[in-house]
DRENKOL-295106 format. One record per residue (C-alpha): residue number from 1; residue in three letters; x, y, z. Coordinates in steps of 0.05 Angstrom, whole numbers. Layout:
N
REC:NUM:ALA:X:Y:Z
...
end
This chain:
248
REC:1:MET:5347:5775:1947
REC:2:GLY:5423:5759:1934
REC:3:VAL:5455:5694:1977
REC:4:THR:5504:5684:2009
REC:5:ILE:5534:5639:2035
REC:6:HIS:5591:5652:2106
REC:7:TYR:5646:5629:2124
REC:8:SER:5623:5553:2171
REC:9:LYS:5662:5549:2233
REC:10:SER:5606:5617:2263
REC:11:TYR:5596:5571:2327
REC:12:PHE:5651:5588:2346
REC:13:TRP:5630:5658:2373
REC:14:LEU:5554:5630:2407
REC:15:LYS:5555:5624:2474
REC:16:SER:5512:5571:2471
REC:17:TRP:5565:5528:2438
REC:18:ALA:5616:5563:2490
REC:19:VAL:5549:5525:2547
REC:20:ALA:5548:5456:2510
REC:21:ASN:5621:5453:2503
REC:22:ILE:5630:5451:2590
REC:23:ILE:5560:5418:2596
REC:24:GLN:5614:5365:2552
REC:25:LEU:5673:5368:2591
REC:26:GLY:5645:5361:2653
REC:27:THR:5600:5296:2626
REC:28:GLN:5665:5268:2609
REC:29:SER:5691:5288:2676
REC:30:PHE:5632:5264:2719
REC:31:CYS:5612:5206:2687
REC:32:HIS:5680:5183:2681
REC:33:ARG:5695:5190:2766
REC:34:PHE:5620:5178:2795
REC:35:ILE:5594:5134:2740
REC:36:ASP:5628:5058:2765
REC:37:TYR:5605:4981:2742
REC:38:ARG:5559:4976:2800
REC:39:THR:5519:5032:2771
REC:40:ASP:5514:5015:2692
REC:41:PRO:5560:4947:2694
REC:42:CYS:5526:4946:2621
REC:43:HIS:5572:5012:2614
REC:44:ARG:5504:5033:2568
REC:45:LEU:5492:5101:2623
REC:46:TYR:5568:5130:2605
REC:47:ASP:5559:5120:2538
REC:48:GLN:5483:5144:2537
REC:49:MET:5515:5215:2578
REC:50:VAL:5571:5225:2553
REC:51:MET:5529:5210:2469
REC:52:ALA:5486:5265:2498
REC:53:ALA:5523:5316:2505
REC:54:ARG:5568:5309:2454
REC:55:SER:5508:5312:2416
REC:56:ALA:5501:5381:2435
REC:57:VAL:5556:5413:2412
REC:58:ALA:5557:5376:2343
REC:59:ASN:5487:5406:2323
REC:60:ILE:5489:5464:2358
REC:61:ALA:5552:5473:2305
REC:62:GLU:5519:5434:2241
REC:63:GLY:5452:5477:2254
REC:64:THR:5496:5528:2253
REC:65:SER:5538:5515:2192
REC:66:ARG:5475:5499:2157
REC:67:HIS:5457:5580:2165
REC:68:ASP:5457:5604:2103
REC:69:THR:5429:5552:2047
REC:70:SER:5382:5519:2103
REC:71:ILE:5343:5561:2161
REC:72:GLU:5293:5505:2156
REC:73:THR:5344:5459:2179
REC:74:GLU:5389:5500:2215
REC:75:MET:5320:5499:2265
REC:76:ARG:5319:5429:2263
REC:77:LEU:5380:5409:2279
REC:78:THR:5387:5463:2340
REC:79:ASP:5325:5428:2372
REC:80:VAL:5354:5369:2356
REC:81:ALA:5414:5377:2407
REC:82:ARG:5346:5413:2450
REC:83:GLY:5317:5356:2447
REC:84:SER:5402:5318:2473
REC:85:ILE:5408:5367:2524
REC:86:ASP:5335:5355:2542
REC:87:GLU:5361:5265:2552
REC:88:LEU:5427:5294:2588
REC:89:PHE:5386:5336:2646
REC:90:GLY:5337:5269:2651
REC:91:ASN:5405:5227:2666
REC:92:TYR:5425:5271:2707
REC:93:PHE:5358:5285:2756
REC:94:ASN:5348:5217:2753
REC:95:PHE:5429:5197:2793
REC:96:LEU:5399:5248:2848
REC:97:VAL:5340:5217:2857
REC:98:SER:5368:5142:2857
REC:99:ASN:5425:5158:2893
REC:100:LYS:5373:5208:2935
REC:101:TYR:5407:5261:2934
REC:102:GLY:5359:5307:2922
REC:103:VAL:5356:5360:2873
REC:104:TRP:5375:5439:2905
REC:105:ARG:5313:5479:2925
REC:106:THR:5317:5538:2888
REC:107:ASP:5340:5595:2937
REC:108:ASP:5405:5548:2955
REC:109:PRO:5467:5594:2950
REC:110:ASN:5499:5537:2900
REC:111:VAL:5442:5557:2852
REC:112:ARG:5433:5623:2866
REC:113:ASP:5528:5629:2866
REC:114:VAL:5528:5573:2783
REC:115:TRP:5470:5615:2744
REC:116:ASN:5510:5680:2754
REC:117:VAL:5573:5649:2732
REC:118:SER:5568:5681:2669
REC:119:VAL:5605:5660:2600
REC:120:ASP:5651:5715:2563
REC:121:LYS:5628:5747:2498
REC:122:PRO:5683:5708:2454
REC:123:MET:5747:5750:2424
REC:124:PHE:5789:5719:2378
REC:125:SER:5859:5725:2346
REC:126:LYS:5873:5717:2286
REC:127:ASP:5913:5642:2306
REC:128:LEU:5824:5618:2311
REC:129:PHE:5833:5535:2341
REC:130:HIS:5882:5565:2395
REC:131:ASP:5841:5625:2412
REC:132:VAL:5782:5570:2410
REC:133:ALA:5806:5527:2459
REC:134:ASP:5831:5574:2519
REC:135:TYR:5782:5604:2514
REC:136:ILE:5732:5521:2525
REC:137:ILE:5781:5516:2574
REC:138:ALA:5774:5586:2611
REC:139:GLN:5700:5582:2615
REC:140:LYS:5696:5520:2639
REC:141:ALA:5756:5536:2691
REC:142:LYS:5694:5582:2718
REC:143:TYR:5647:5528:2737
REC:144:ASP:5706:5480:2756
REC:145:PRO:5686:5491:2833
REC:146:TRP:5622:5453:2820
REC:147:ILE:5639:5407:2764
REC:148:GLU:5700:5390:2778
REC:149:SER:5676:5369:2860
REC:150:ASP:5700:5303:2894
REC:151:SER:5611:5301:2914
REC:152:PRO:5575:5270:2859
REC:153:GLU:5514:5309:2887
REC:154:ILE:5551:5370:2875
REC:155:CYS:5573:5367:2807
REC:156:ALA:5512:5323:2772
REC:157:ASN:5468:5389:2812
REC:158:ALA:5509:5433:2773
REC:159:LEU:5501:5401:2708
REC:160:LEU:5431:5401:2715
REC:161:LEU:5434:5473:2721
REC:162:LEU:5475:5480:2669
REC:163:CYS:5437:5427:2619
REC:164:GLU:5369:5484:2640
REC:165:ARG:5414:5545:2622
REC:166:LEU:5433:5517:2557
REC:167:ASN:5358:5499:2545
REC:168:ARG:5341:5570:2551
REC:169:MET:5398:5590:2499
REC:170:LEU:5364:5532:2442
REC:171:GLN:5305:5552:2448
REC:172:ASN:5316:5631:2443
REC:173:MET:5360:5616:2378
REC:174:MET:5301:5581:2353
REC:175:ASP:5246:5640:2371
REC:176:SER:5308:5681:2323
REC:177:GLN:5315:5631:2278
REC:178:LEU:5238:5634:2262
REC:179:GLU:5237:5700:2252
REC:180:ALA:5285:5697:2200
REC:181:PHE:5262:5646:2169
REC:182:ARG:5196:5695:2169
REC:183:LYS:5224:5752:2142
REC:184:LEU:5281:5725:2093
REC:185:GLY:5238:5674:2082
REC:186:GLY:5269:5591:2067
REC:187:PHE:5343:5580:2002
REC:188:THR:5309:5553:1956
REC:189:GLU:5254:5619:1958
REC:190:ASN:5325:5646:1950
REC:191:MET:5356:5625:1901
REC:192:THR:5284:5624:1858
REC:193:GLN:5295:5700:1867
REC:194:GLU:5362:5698:1849
REC:195:ARG:5356:5662:1786
REC:196:LEU:5285:5712:1773
REC:197:ALA:5334:5766:1781
REC:198:LYS:5383:5742:1731
REC:199:ARG:5331:5735:1686
REC:200:LYS:5306:5789:1684
REC:201:ALA:5384:5820:1673
REC:202:GLU:5389:5773:1610
REC:203:ALA:5317:5803:1579
REC:204:ALA:5340:5873:1591
REC:205:ALA:5404:5867:1557
REC:206:ALA:5370:5832:1505
REC:207:ASN:5316:5890:1488
REC:208:ALA:5260:5821:1501
REC:209:PRO:5187:5850:1495
REC:210:LYS:5142:5848:1551
REC:211:CYS:5098:5786:1574
REC:212:PRO:5037:5799:1528
REC:213:ARG:5000:5775:1606
REC:214:CYS:5031:5808:1658
REC:215:GLY:5083:5861:1632
REC:216:LYS:5140:5818:1656
REC:217:PRO:5205:5815:1606
REC:218:MET:5209:5757:1570
REC:219:GLN:5260:5713:1541
REC:220:ARG:5268:5666:1491
REC:221:ARG:5256:5589:1494
REC:222:MET:5265:5534:1465
REC:223:ILE:5207:5463:1450
REC:224:LYS:5243:5407:1463
REC:225:LYS:5184:5361:1437
REC:226:GLY:5135:5359:1400
REC:227:GLU:5134:5369:1308
REC:228:ARG:5160:5436:1332
REC:229:GLN:5214:5412:1368
REC:230:GLY:5289:5466:1362
REC:231:GLN:5248:5527:1351
REC:232:GLU:5256:5572:1385
REC:233:PHE:5196:5623:1422
REC:234:TRP:5190:5686:1472
REC:235:GLY:5166:5665:1541
REC:236:CYS:5147:5700:1603
REC:237:ILE:5204:5697:1662
REC:238:ASP:5155:5673:1718
REC:239:TYR:5144:5615:1680
REC:240:PRO:5096:5573:1712
REC:241:ARG:5052:5633:1744
REC:242:CYS:5052:5662:1694
REC:243:ILE:5050:5637:1608
REC:244:GLY:5047:5682:1568
REC:245:LEU:5076:5667:1509
REC:246:ARG:5105:5705:1446
REC:247:ASN:5124:5687:1372
REC:248:ILE:5202:5698:1333
end
């Protein structure tokens, strides 16, 4: 199993990252327009909502960037993003209930309309950053009739639905990451396999003897301590699982 590390901006191609950006932009607009000093005199709710939305975007990006070096870290960061979206979902839910707006019923036409809006598959040219920015703006525009509405009830309900959509997307991502970990193992495991493969190749090139215990190739080692410090010996490449030795 070879170890490879790919370009770290791969999250640009994730629909979940695009939806997280739409939620972040929508939340910034919502808080700017509807969270004022009367409902939030210390500005804490404003900060919490904006930071929760930002956290989802940042942790999806950071987690995806760590895919090649630590699938375990990728899963943890994806779960952090999911937790941030759950927190934001709670903020919108509380806003609707505390203002007696209520949450849309599942048979409300707005629920169907918002849920049926889909995010396009990313298609970028060599002018990557420019294209990504235009892509996010274009995808958000699809939801603008709801999340940029003058009605706080419509905005909050639409963003509540987007939080639920992203939560499901992140759950699917975590399921895929777990399956990848089962098949490929962690970065440390793969690095160990890479090192053992290197040792085997070096041992074969040096016409090293076979281990008397397990039959695997051996490699030259040196005693580092004691009276025989500096002397070389043949040691099994599978050490410490195998402690086979031969004198040189």
